[in-house]
C-alpha positions in Angstrom: 0.0 0.0 0.0 2.8 2.2 0.9 4.6 1.6 -2.4 1.4 2.5 -4.5 0.0 5.3 -2.3 2.7 6.7 -0.5 2.2 8.2 3.0 -1.6 7.7 2.4 -1.2 3.8 2.1 -1.8 3.0 5.8 -4.7 5.3 6.0 -6.3 3.9 2.9 -5.7 0.4 4.2 -7.7 1.3 7.2 -10.3 3.6 5.8 -11.0 2.6 2.2 -14.0 0.4 2.0 -13.7 -2.1 -0.9 -16.7 -3.4 -2.8 -14.8 -6.5 -3.9 -14.4 -7.5 -0.2 -17.9 -7.3 0.8 -17.6 -3.7 2.2 -14.5 -4.4 4.3 -11.4 -2.4 4.4 -8.1 -3.9 3.6 -7.1 -4.2 7.2 -10.4 -5.8 8.1 -10.1 -8.3 5.2 -6.5 -9.2 6.0 -7.6 -9.8 9.8 -10.6 -11.9 8.6 -8.2 -14.2 6.9 -8.5 -13.0 3.2 -5.6 -13.8 1.2 -3.4 -10.6 0.6 -3.4 -11.2 -3.3 -7.2 -11.1 -3.2 -7.0 -7.8 -1.0 -4.5 -6.2 -3.2 -6.8 -7.0 -6.3 -9.8 -5.4 -4.6 -7.6 -2.3 -3.8 -6.2 -2.3 -7.4 -9.6 -2.4 -8.9 -11.2 0.2 -6.4 -8.4 2.7 -6.8 -8.2 2.3 -10.7 -4.4 1.9 -10.4 -2.4 1.7 -13.6 -1.5 -1.8 -15.0 2.2 -1.5 -13.8 0.9 -1.4 -10.2 -1.2 -4.5 -10.5 1.8 -7.0 -9.6 4.3 -4.8 -7.6 6.0 -7.9 -6.4 6.9 -8.9 -10.0 8.1 -5.5 -10.8 10.6 -5.8 -7.8 11.9 -9.1 -9.2 12.6 -7.5 -12.7 14.6 -4.6 -10.9 17.2 -7.1 -9.6 
């Protein structure tokens, strides 16, 4: 979240309600045991992020 949204990341994780997660925030969904990949997909769709942000872990591997 911090990589995609900077300093707003933690706040968005706590406050942004995600339709794809039945109206939960990212923090709530993770606490409920939702897979991190599923949570990130919901964030990605809700925030309408650019394609290069969809799989940030893959981008990190390419940099190495």
